[in-house]
LUMNUKOL-957044 format. One record per residue (C-alpha): residue in three letters; x, y, z. Coordinates in steps of 0.001 Angstrom, whole numbers, padded with zeros to 6 digits. Each point is the difference from the previous one (the first is absolute). Layout:
BEGIN
+---------+---------+---------+---------+
| residuo |       x |       y |       z |
+---------+---------+---------+---------+
|     ala |       X |       Y |       Z |
...
+---------+---------+---------+---------+
% end
This chain:
BEGIN
+---------+---------+---------+---------+
| residuo |       x |       y |       z |
+---------+---------+---------+---------+
|     unk | -003529 |  031719 | -004944 |
|     unk | -000539 | -001574 | -003877 |
|     unk |  001498 | -003729 | -000842 |
|     unk |  002694 |  001657 | -002134 |
|     unk |  000993 |  002048 |  003175 |
|     unk |  000027 | -002637 |  002288 |
|     unk |  002314 | -002634 | -002362 |
|     unk |  002436 |  002915 | -000178 |
|     unk | -000024 |  000885 |  003637 |
|     unk |  000616 | -003761 |  000895 |
|     unk |  002809 | -000525 | -002602 |
|     unk |  001871 |  003102 |  001214 |
|     unk | -000852 | -001305 |  003700 |
|     unk |  001595 | -003466 | -000957 |
|     unk |  003160 |  001229 | -001945 |
|     unk |  000806 |  002252 |  003292 |
|     unk | -000090 | -003008 |  002289 |
|     unk |  001761 | -002010 | -002542 |
|     unk |  002517 |  003023 |  000157 |
|     unk |  000317 | -000073 |  003665 |
|     unk |  000695 | -003752 |  000217 |
|     unk |  002835 |  000309 | -002470 |
|     unk |  001717 |  002485 |  001867 |
|     unk | -000278 | -002041 |  003004 |
|     unk |  002074 | -003012 | -001502 |
|     unk |  001908 |  002661 | -001224 |
|     unk |  001303 |  001687 |  003677 |
|     unk | -000279 | -003859 |  001750 |
|     unk |  002616 | -001447 | -002688 |
|     unk |  002768 |  003195 |  000089 |
|     unk | -000761 |  000129 |  004203 |
|     unk |  000403 | -003451 |  000509 |
|     unk |  003043 | -000324 | -002564 |
|     unk |  001858 |  002816 |  001792 |
|     unk | -000917 | -001087 |  002901 |
|     unk |  001492 | -003774 | -000484 |
|     unk |  002779 |  001320 | -001992 |
|     unk | -001032 | -000806 | -003301 |
|     unk | -000768 |  003273 | -001686 |
|     unk | -002046 |  000036 | -002874 |
|     unk |  000541 | -003226 | -000642 |
|     unk | -003096 | -000766 |  001987 |
|     unk | -002309 |  001333 | -002326 |
|     unk |  000757 | -001705 | -002885 |
|     unk | -000216 | -002996 |  002202 |
|     unk | -003460 |  000475 |  000896 |
|     unk | -001044 |  001080 | -003558 |
|     unk |  001287 | -003678 | -001160 |
|     unk | -001898 | -001765 |  002771 |
|     unk | -003120 |  002116 | -000969 |
|     unk |  000480 | -001303 | -003637 |
|     unk |  000074 | -003428 |  000605 |
|     unk | -002942 |  000057 |  002626 |
|     unk | -001983 |  002035 | -002829 |
|     unk |  000563 | -002454 | -002460 |
|     unk | -001748 | -002906 |  002252 |
|     unk | -002286 |  002315 |  000904 |
|     unk | -001018 |  001333 | -003936 |
|     unk | -000333 | -003852 | -001372 |
|     unk | -001551 | -002446 |  002848 |
|     unk | -001746 |  002679 |  002381 |
|     unk | -003339 | -000672 | -001715 |
|     unk |  000207 | -003484 |  000054 |
|     unk |  000637 |  000232 |  003553 |
|     unk | -002922 |  001878 |  000288 |
|     unk | -002392 | -002769 | -001318 |
|     unk |  001477 | -002493 |  001910 |
|     unk | -000177 |  001165 |  003068 |
|     unk | -003916 |  000792 | -000614 |
|     unk | -000403 | -003104 | -001272 |
|     unk | -001699 |  001620 | -003414 |
|     unk | -001260 | -002154 | -002607 |
|     unk | -000229 |  001472 | -003877 |
|     unk | -003687 | -000355 | -001399 |
|     unk | -000790 |  000204 | -003614 |
|     unk | -002647 |  002213 | -001627 |
|     unk | -002697 | -003097 | -000324 |
|     unk |  000341 | -000279 |  003781 |
|     unk | -000993 |  003671 |  000624 |
|     unk | -001115 |  001796 | -003152 |
|     unk | -001158 |  003195 |  001575 |
|     unk |  003582 |  000544 |  001984 |
|     unk |  001801 | -000723 | -003158 |
|     unk | -002428 |  002102 | -001986 |
|     unk |  000926 |  003380 |  002711 |
|     unk |  003634 | -000914 | -000398 |
|     unk |  000156 |  000173 | -003500 |
|     unk | -002402 |  003081 | -000442 |
|     unk |  002054 |  001937 |  002702 |
|     unk |  003286 | -001040 | -001300 |
|     unk | -000573 |  001232 | -003487 |
|     unk | -001294 |  003131 |  001120 |
|     unk |  002645 |  000742 |  002122 |
|     unk |  002828 | -001190 | -002789 |
|     unk |  001333 | -003426 |  001451 |
|     unk | -000081 | -003463 | -000677 |
|     unk | -002748 | -001858 |  001756 |
|     unk |  001822 | -001584 |  003240 |
|     unk | -000036 | -003640 |  000945 |
|     unk | -002885 | -000440 |  002699 |
|     unk |  001005 | -002116 |  003367 |
|     unk | -003223 | -001322 |  002491 |
|     unk |  000868 |  000272 |  003384 |
|     unk | -001806 | -002785 |  002177 |
|     unk | -000563 |  002585 |  002637 |
|     unk | -003720 |  001384 |  001515 |
|     unk |  001781 |  003316 |  000977 |
|     unk | -000602 |  002426 | -002727 |
|     unk |  002992 |  001496 | -001621 |
|     unk |  001774 |  000547 | -003096 |
|     unk |  003983 |  000549 | -000899 |
|     unk |  002143 |  000620 | -003079 |
|     unk |  003491 | -001441 | -000505 |
|     unk |  002369 | -000220 | -002796 |
|     unk |  003274 |  001934 | -001028 |
|     unk | -001352 |  001292 | -003037 |
|     unk | -003570 |  000547 | -002016 |
|     unk |  000840 | -003350 | -001998 |
|     unk |  000646 | -001959 |  003046 |
|     unk | -002517 |  001362 |  002050 |
|     unk | -002499 | -002412 |  002320 |
|     unk | -003270 |  001056 |  001383 |
|     unk | -001341 | -001950 |  003259 |
|     unk | -003476 |  000259 |  001139 |
|     unk | -001241 | -001672 |  003058 |
|     unk | -002843 | -002334 | -000132 |
|     unk | -002020 |  001862 |  002435 |
|     unk |  000599 |  003662 | -002195 |
|     unk | -001528 | -002125 | -002739 |
|     unk | -003213 | -000771 |  001406 |
|     unk | -000066 |  003189 |  002330 |
|     unk |  000158 |  002439 | -002642 |
|     unk | -002401 |  001005 | -002836 |
|     unk |  001348 |  000938 | -003788 |
|     unk |  000425 |  003636 |  000601 |
|     unk |  001998 | -000736 |  003383 |
|     unk |  001967 | -002640 | -001374 |
|     unk |  000831 |  002678 | -003293 |
|     unk |  001142 |  002361 |  002950 |
|     unk |  002301 | -002419 |  001307 |
|     unk |  001579 | -001559 | -002722 |
|     unk |  000719 |  003659 | -001810 |
|     unk |  001660 |  000709 |  003310 |
|     unk |  002318 | -003210 | -000141 |
|     unk |  000763 |  000977 | -003984 |
|     unk |  000850 |  003143 |  001098 |
|     unk |  002952 | -001342 |  002273 |
|     unk |  001002 | -002018 | -002703 |
|     unk |  000134 |  002842 | -002360 |
|     unk |  001572 |  002179 |  002433 |
|     unk |  002509 | -002538 |  000497 |
|     unk | -001022 | -000240 |  003562 |
|     unk |  001371 | -003414 |  000309 |
|     unk |  003249 |  000619 | -001009 |
|     unk |  000566 |  003045 |  002128 |
|     unk | -001211 | -001883 |  003291 |
|     unk |  002694 | -003215 | -001457 |
|     unk |  002612 |  003159 | -000013 |
|     unk | -000767 |  001779 |  002948 |
|     unk | -000119 | -003502 |  001785 |
|     unk |  003319 | -000839 | -000705 |
|     unk |  000989 |  003152 |  001343 |
|     unk | -001087 | -000330 |  003232 |
|     unk |  001559 | -003139 |  000335 |
|     unk |  003126 |  001620 | -001288 |
|     unk | -000335 |  002583 |  002891 |
|     unk | -000168 | -002797 |  003061 |
|     unk |  002837 | -001894 | -001788 |
|     unk |  001972 |  002782 |  000110 |
|     unk | -000869 |  001052 |  003590 |
|     unk |  000692 | -003427 |  001052 |
|     unk |  003421 | -000082 | -001585 |
|     unk |  000916 |  003239 |  001453 |
|     unk | -001248 | -001335 |  003304 |
|     unk |  001864 | -003288 |  000177 |
|     unk |  002960 |  001636 | -001951 |
|     unk |  000638 |  002552 |  003335 |
|     unk | -000715 | -003126 |  002270 |
|     unk |  002455 | -002059 | -001151 |
|     unk |  002310 |  002257 | -001276 |
|     unk |  002677 | -000553 |  003159 |
|     unk |  002650 |  002454 |  000513 |
|     unk | -001083 |  001966 | -002742 |
|     unk | -002646 |  001511 |  001706 |
|     unk |  002658 |  001574 |  002505 |
|     unk |  002420 |  000845 | -003250 |
|     unk | -003155 |  002116 | -001409 |
|     unk |  000773 |  004002 |  000196 |
|     unk | -001035 |  003551 | -000996 |
|     unk | -002506 |  000155 | -002585 |
|     unk | -000206 | -003593 | -000005 |
|     unk | -001455 | -000537 |  003373 |
|     unk | -002496 |  002833 | -000648 |
|     unk | -001470 | -002154 | -002963 |
|     unk | -000164 | -003087 |  002346 |
|     unk | -002260 |  002055 |  002173 |
|     unk | -002031 |  000944 | -002751 |
|     unk |  000173 | -003121 | -001549 |
|     unk | -001220 | -001608 |  003270 |
|     unk | -003058 |  002415 | -000152 |
|     unk | -000857 | -001211 | -003561 |
|     unk |  000403 | -003369 |  000538 |
|     unk | -002759 |  000191 |  003030 |
|     unk | -002276 |  002415 | -001926 |
|     unk |  000298 | -001037 | -003897 |
|     unk | -001764 | -003193 |  000057 |
|     unk | -003512 |  001690 |  001405 |
|     unk |  000683 |  002988 | -002462 |
|     unk |  000215 | -002050 | -002575 |
|     unk | -003278 | -001769 |  000692 |
|     unk | -001817 |  002568 |  000673 |
|     unk |  001404 |  001663 | -003461 |
|     unk | -001118 | -003314 | -001881 |
|     unk | -003513 |  000464 |  001909 |
|     unk | -000433 |  003382 | -001613 |
|     unk |  000604 | -001184 | -003770 |
|     unk | -002690 | -002654 |  000557 |
|     unk | -002564 |  002242 |  001523 |
|     unk |  000741 |  002853 | -002800 |
|     unk | -000209 | -003217 | -002469 |
|     unk | -003179 | -000495 |  001044 |
|     unk | -001355 |  003014 | -000492 |
|     unk |  001151 |  000753 | -003479 |
|     unk | -001487 | -003698 | -000928 |
|     unk | -003619 |  001240 |  001265 |
|     unk |  000327 |  003025 | -001964 |
|     unk |  001379 | -001705 | -002880 |
|     unk | -002652 | -002826 |  000233 |
|     unk | -002914 |  002814 |  000158 |
|     unk |  001395 |  001723 | -002783 |
|     unk |  000193 | -003228 | -001896 |
|     unk | -003953 | -001034 |  001150 |
|     unk | -000884 |  003961 | -000401 |
|     unk | -002651 | -001338 |  003092 |
|     unk |  002082 |  000407 |  003143 |
|     unk | -002984 | -001522 |  002350 |
|     unk |  000401 | -003608 | -001735 |
|     unk |  002992 | -000001 |  002021 |
|     unk | -001118 |  001607 |  003113 |
|     unk | -002760 | -002248 |  000231 |
|     unk |  002916 | -002906 | -000257 |
|     unk |  001927 |  001696 |  002590 |
|     unk | -003119 |  000206 |  002601 |
|     unk | -000908 | -003218 | -000644 |
|     unk |  003796 | -001658 |  000004 |
|     unk |  000865 |  002076 |  003171 |
|     unk | -003417 | -000993 |  001868 |
|     unk |  000681 | -003395 | -000396 |
|     unk |  001631 | -001113 |  003566 |
|     unk |  002252 | -003315 | -001330 |
|     unk |  003288 |  000522 | -000249 |
|     unk |  002122 | -001957 | -003197 |
|     unk |  001395 | -003468 |  001462 |
|     unk |  002484 |  000265 | -002794 |
|     unk |  001893 |  003485 |  000587 |
|     unk |  003097 |  000764 |  001585 |
|     unk |  002404 |  002935 |  000949 |
|     unk |  001739 |  000161 | -002887 |
|     unk | -003394 | -000253 | -002704 |
|     unk | -002127 |  002234 |  002081 |
|     unk |  001052 |  002903 | -002358 |
|     unk | -001388 | -001490 | -003282 |
|     unk | -003810 | -000018 |  000748 |
|     unk | -002555 |  002506 | -000358 |
|     unk | -000793 | -000029 |  003849 |
|     unk |  002036 | -000875 |  002773 |
|     unk | -000716 | -003771 |  000408 |
|     unk |  000593 | -000021 |  003697 |
|     unk | -003586 |  000993 |  001155 |
|     unk | -000567 |  000633 |  003548 |
|     unk |  003942 |  000551 |  000819 |
|     unk |  000561 |  003427 | -000471 |
|     unk |  001316 |  001607 |  002554 |
|     unk | -001515 |  003455 |  002179 |
|     unk |  001899 |  001978 |  000926 |
|     unk |  000760 |  003220 | -001858 |
|     unk |  003122 | -001044 | -001403 |
|     unk | -001184 | -002892 | -001768 |
|     unk | -000855 |  001461 | -003429 |
|     unk |  004129 |  000078 | -000498 |
|     unk | -000102 | -003697 |  000306 |
|     unk | -003063 | -001033 | -002389 |
|     unk |  000802 | -001348 | -003747 |
|     unk | -003447 |  001681 | -000854 |
|     unk | -001488 |  003367 |  000646 |
|     unk | -003015 | -000057 |  001611 |
|     unk | -002869 | -000824 | -001775 |
|     unk | -002238 |  002928 |  000791 |
|     unk |  002977 |  002249 | -001093 |
|     unk | -000340 | -001808 | -003590 |
|     unk | -003372 |  000158 | -000345 |
|     unk | -000212 |  003486 |  000997 |
|     unk |  002991 |  000806 | -002657 |
|     unk | -001948 | -002266 | -002640 |
|     unk | -003836 |  002231 |  001224 |
|     unk |  002285 |  003038 | -000723 |
|     unk |  000749 | -000811 | -003674 |
+---------+---------+---------+---------+
% end
């Protein structure tokens, strides 16, 4: 499979998954609204709530990630080679050079964040900086710049908000039924059917939403790998970097479940489940699969 076909395939899969997410939100809003007697107005309430949450995520998510990670902004004088790598690859990609932050952590990892290329941030751990040679560093930086170019950080923020909306809707519906008092006994006909369907959806929809979010995250990693390899014209650099990063057993001490999807590899090393369905709950594809796809380019 060529790099062009990989990029196109990953984009198609991501948009298909996003469409599934929108369908899930719409179905939930309609069923919950009918079951609670609100009709279609519940859909409007969900849209207003998601809009307000999206605004907050759009403007402040990057600063929250930097604060959580303890990252410190560095200048060209602090690390000329890293800055030259970022500048050259940004120029090749047609992007502004992102601000660069160093994270005082021994675990090798990296992330990108920011609402658009003009407000992008590239985070590198001290462990990653000391572990990689120049070609490997170029592979990692190109991967992260691809996330910026593809607006993955914005997409992830939107998807996180959508997951939150699903959880809030399910919780609100369950509480409304529980505290509905006499209204529970007055429901008849179609409304009673919607109540039953709504209870099932309230139970399982948060899980479905999280699975969709993780599936999107995994597809964007594949896309960033392919786009990064295209940018450097040297997939072997990223392959070697992924091998070195995954071989290091140290987990990132600053990462949490809310930020894990941002990193180039899963920061919770040594905590992966071994059951057959564990891949459904991973924020990243397996290193083996990523390397396999890169070698096929």
